[in-house]
Each structure stands twice: as C-alpha cells, then as structure tokens.
N, C-alpha and C positions, 0 to 999 in steps of 0.2 A: 504494500500500500504506500502510495506517495504522500509524504507529509512535508509541506513547505514551511520549514521552521523559520525562514527568513521573512514570512508574512507578518505584517504589523498586527494582524488579528489572531495570530497563533498564541495559545495560552499554555498548552502542554498539560496542565493539571485538570483541564476540562475542555470539551469541544468549543470551538469558536461559535459566535452568535449565529453565523450563517448556517452552520451544520445543525444547530439547534432549531433553526427555522424550518428547514426543508430537507435535512439529511444529506445535503450536497457534500462531496469530497473535494480534496485539494486539486485533483487533476482536471476537474471541469468547473472550477469555481471562477466566476466572472468578477468576484470581489477581491481577488488576489492582489495585495499591495506589498511588494517587496520593500523592506526597509533599506534605504540607501545611505541615509545620513542620521546618525544617532546624536541627538542634542540634549544636553543637560542644562537645565536652568535652576539656579540657586537664588531664591528670593525669600527671606525670612522676616523682613521688617514689618512695620505696621500694616494693618489690613488694607488701608487705602492705598498704600504704596504697592502692595501685592497686586491689587486690582488694576491700578493704572499701568503697571508693568506689563499686563497682558496685551497692551497695545502693540507689543512687539511680535506677537505670535503670528498674525497673518503674513507679515513680511518675512519671517523665518521660513514659514512653509512655502512661500512663493520663491524664495531664493534657493532653498536647499531641496532638491527633488527627493522624494521618498522619505521625507522627514518623520522621525519618531521622537517625540518630545517627552522627557521625564522632568518633572518639576519637584524640587525639594523645598519644603516650606515648613511652617509650624502647624500644629493640629488645628488651631483656631481659624486658619485660612482655608481649610479643606472645602467648606461649603461655598466659598467664593470661586473655587476652581472646578467644583463638581459639575460634570456635564459639558465642560468646555470642549468644543469640537476639535480644537487644535492640540489638546494635551492627551497623551496616551497613558500616562501614569503619574500619580502624585505620591510622594514619599514624605513622611513626617520626620523632622529632625529629632523629635522625642522618641521615635520608635526605632525599628531595625533598618533604617536607611543605609547604615554603614556596611552591612553585609552585601548589599547590592552595589554600593559605590566601589568597594574594594575588589569585587569580582568581575566587574564589567568594564568595557571600554567604550568611549564615546568619540565621535568625530569633532564635535563642538562642545565646549564648556563655557557657560556664561554665569558670571556673578556680578550684579550691578550695585551691590552694597559694599561700601568700604568699611565694614565692621569686621572684627577679628573672627567671629564665629562663621559668618558667611564665607569670608575669604578662605578660611581654613578648609571648608568643605570643598571648594573648587581646587585648592592645592592638592588635596588627597585624590581627587578624581583623575582617572587616566583618560585624558582627552588630547587629541592630536593638535587642536588649536583652542586657545583660551582667550576669552574677552572679558574685560572688566577688571576684577581685583582678585588677588591671591595673597596668601600670607607667606612671608619669608621665613627662613629657618629660625629667626629670632621672634617669630610670632607677629611681627609688625606687618601691616597691610601695605601692599605696593600695587601699582597698576600691572595688569597682566599683558597689556598691549599699549602702544603709544597713544592710541585714540582715547584711552581712558584718562590720560594725564590731566586734561582740563577739568573734568568732573572731580578728580582726586584733589587738585589744587584748591578748588572752590570749597571742598569739604573741610579744609584746614585753614582757610583764610576768609574771614567774614567780609573783608572789603571786596574781594573778588566775587564772592557770592552775591553781594548787593549790586555789583556791576553787571551781573549776568542778565541777558535779555533773551536767552534761548529757553524753550520749554524743556521740561524733563524728558518728554518723549523724543524731542530732537536730539538731546544728548545721548540717550540710550541707543537710538538708531545709529548715531555716528560711532559710538563705541563698538558696536557690532558690525560696522561696515555695511549697513543697510541703506539702499538708495530709494526704496519704495516710498509711496505716499504714506504718511503716518496714519495709522488706523486708530479707531476708538478703542477703549478698554473692552474686553470681551467677558460677558457674563451670560449664563443660561439660567432662566427661571425654572424651577421644578414644577411639575404638574400639581403636587400637593400644595405648594405655596400659591400658585395661581388660583387654585380652588379656594384657599383661605382668603385671598384678596377679593375674589368675586363674592364670597359670602359677606365680607366686610362691606363691600360696595352696596349690596342689596339691603343689608341690615341698616345702614346709615343713609339709604336712599340717595346715593350720590348722583344718580341719573337725573335728578331734578335740577342739578346745577349746570349752568352754561359752561363753566370751566371749574376745574379743581386745582387749587394752589396748595402746595406742600410747604410748610414752614418747619425747618429742621433746626432745633436749638443745639444739636450735638456738635462736638468739636474736639472731644478728647480732653485730657487733663495735662498734657505736656506743656502747653503754652497758655498762660493766664488769659491773654486777650485774643485767642484764636476765635472765641465765640463773641457774639454781640452781647449787649447788656439787656437785662430783663425788661426794663421799661421800654426799650426800643422795639423789641419783639411785639410787645403789647400794642404800642402805638401804630406800628406798621399794619398789624392785623386790623385795627380799627379803621385805618385809612382805606385799606383794600375793601373791606366790607361796606364802608360808606359810599365809595365810588363805584363798587361793583356788588350790589346786594344779591345778585343772582349767582355769585361765585361761592363755591364751598371751600373752606380752608381746613386742611388736615394738619394737625400738630404732631410733629415727629421728635424723637429724641432717643437717647440710649440710657443705660442704667445710671450714668452720672447726671442725667438731666431730670430724673424723677421729681425731685423737689421743685425745680424751676417750673417744669411743665404743670405740676399740680397747682402752683401759684397762679399760673396763667389761666388754667381752667377755672379756678375759683373766682378770678377777677372778671373774665369775659366768657362765661360758660356758653352763652348763646351765639358766640361768634365763631367758635371752632369745633371741630370734631377730633377727638383724641385718637391718634393712631397707635398710641402706646409706646412705652419705653423698654419693654422686655421682650420684643420680638426676636426670633432667630434671624440670622443674616438673610436667609432665603425669604422669609416672610417680610422682613423689612424692605427688601428689594421689590417684592411683588406689590407691596403697598405703595412704594414710590412710583411704580409703574401705573398706578391709578391716576396720577397727577398730570396736569398739562404744563405746569411750571413748578419748579422745585427751588426754593430759596434756602440757602445753607451757608455755612462757613466752609473753609478748606477742610474736608473731612471725608470719611468713607462714604457718607451719603452723597456727597458731591460726585465721587467717582462712579457710584452706582447709577446715579441720575444721568450722567454723561454716557455711560455704557448703554443705557436703555433709550438713548436719544430723546430724553426729556429736556425741554428748555430749562437751562440751569443758570441760576443767579448765585454768584459766590462772593461773599464778603471776605476780604483778606486783610490781615494786619501784620503780625510778626513773621509770617512766612512769605515766600516770594510770589507775588501775583504774576510775574512774568514766566514762571515755570509751569503755570497751570494752563490747561486747554479745555475749552468747552466746545470746540469743533464747530465754530460759527453758529452755535445754537444757544445763545444766552449772553451773559455779561459777567465780567470779573470786576468787582467794585473795590476800590481802596482809596485812601486819602492821598491824592497825588501831591499835596502840598507838604506832607510830612517827610522829612529826610530820613527818619528812622524806620520807614517801611522796610520789611525784610530784615529786621534786626536779629531774628532767631533767638531772642531772649525769652527765657521761660517765664519770667516775671517782669513787671514794669511798675515803677512808682511815679510815673508822670501823671499829673492831674489832667492834662490834655493829651490824650493818646490816640492811637490809630483807630480804635473802635468807638470811643464815645464822641468822636468828631464826625462820625457818619450818622447823621440824623435820619429818622424815619422818613421825613419829607424829602430829603436829598435822595435817599434810596428809592423811594417810590417814583420820583421824577426820572430816575435812571431806568427803572424797569417797566414803567407804564406802557411803553410801546409793545412789550411782550404780552402784557395783560390784555391789551385791546386788539392785538393782531389776530 
C-alpha cells in the first residue's frame, strides 16, 4: 500500500481527514499536498501581538511553495490561532514542544520577538535559514539576519522608537524578506462562538438598531494610560446616543475592566448593552463581529476588530500610533501636539497627558464620518 508520508495531511497515528470522509487512499487522492518548505514561527508575547503577527502568514504561503507552518506560542494564545487556515500545527511553550523542536528540521525559522525566551527557542531549532532574533551563547539576544537590525535597535533605544514611522507589519515583512502586499491579521471564528453571538444578538434585539457600535474599555495593565478615562467613555456614549438614537452600543471589556464597566452600566444603564467582561477569546471575537464600528485602545480587541474587517477606531497614547494598521478601515487617534506620544512609559505623573487631552467631543468629531457613512 502506498502511503505518502510527505503529504501535509499525513498524520500516521490516525487516517487523514480525506480517508475518513470517503475511504480514499494515497495513490488516487486529489488532495495530495507534498510539503516542500517547513516553516517554524516563534511568537510568545502578548495576545494582541500574536494576532497581529498572523498578518505575515498569507505572504509566507505565497512565497514558499508547499509551505507547512508550525507555530510555537503560549497556551493562552491557542484559541487565537485555532482554525487558522495557514497554520498546520500549534505547539505550546509550556508543554512538550521541545521534543518536536529537537527532533525535527525546518527550512525557515522565524522569531520576531527580541526577548530571551523566544530567541532561545529559535536558537535551538534546526533551520536552514533564520529570520528575526536568536540568543547567543551568553544568552543575550542578537539579530539572526541583517534585516532585523532596525527593529532590534529600536527595541533598545527609545529615541529611535519614537522616530519610527513604519508599521509593525512593514517591519516584520522586511525582516522576513517578504515583498507581498501586507495582509490583515488572520482569525477564524468557531461555529460555537458564532452561535453564542447570534443568541446574544437575538436576546438583546440588536436587529432593531440601524448600526451597532462597540465601545471597548480594555487595554491591559502594562501601561497606565493605554486606556481612556472613565468619564470620557461615558460622555462619548452619551454623544453617540444623542446624535444617533437608533444606534445600539455594546460595552466590551476584559477581567481588568469589570469594575469600570459596572460603573458605566450603573451610570447610563439605558444607553448601553453589556457584552460582558468574562468572555472567552473566541466569544469575545464573535461579539465584536456583531458591530459595525469598534472603538478601542491599542489592544487585543483592536487586532480582532481589524482581522474581522470591522471599522476600527483606536485611541493611542504611550505606544506608537505609527506602528498600528487599520487597513484603510477606520482611524488611529492620538494627540498630535504632545511630544511625549510613544513614550512607552508604564506610568505617567503628568496632569496633562496623552489620554485626558483627547476629549469626547474631539473624538466624536474624528469618527462621525464613520458613524454616518
């Protein structure tokens, strides 16, 4: 019996999905896809960074024929990558990834994080060509190829970081030598989560609204002013409902925003519909997909919204607005008069800062064209 072990669908421990469907065998299978280029991707960092890095996948598959992609990440990112049509296997850094890494060979190895753990993983990998970052014998991170030098230098020099005007996606495409048009992040909604969102839509009668606007108060805890302030969220919601009474507003957040969102609900209960702060990542994404416009800080919610092709409005303060992409479907808003934008400081003691100078009226004026289009 002929068994094509070089096929990307070959599993060994069980029949492939096509044999399961109709009992076909390798010698007459029209779905035979020989693996020609084995690619290893290492991306362990924050969930939003993991998702936005999936922008690279379509270009990799286009450039390298017969690509088979293995992605090493952390367990909490699995649901972001689950079902991704470009990824063949996901391994967790917390599990037994090492036995695979040490026994296999790859044609291409990519690590786009200049942190010691990620770089060490790529250093261990047996790959013919490596892009991004590796760890030297002393454990210190260094570029794996010259094209990574610019991103590496910005990582250790705040002045260079602030001067940068290229997007993150442009940088990672350049590091990997990709000339293709930059693609959006890639995410696949699960059937279970889509059903969950549909039930939410029916329960809250969202069909009655002309448009549905998502307001996401989430932004993580790493930077104090990555999020907007409580009073401004409330006032923006009031403005939108006053000018567009036939629009529905969904209030989003994560576990860190439970208290803030509860306060918003108590203050303006008749103006918002609570999307919850304890949703799984897949359910969170499916609920975002119910919106026509998604208002957020630089966060995981932003990258999900962009991946789903929702009009995305992003408020930016301590991180770089120039590194973000909404792919011509939305707006990146920041105070252009403040020299300290993209300071990357975790805390700030300025009374006049990047977030409290962005008034609800100013923000509405920036986004009203998307609300009325």
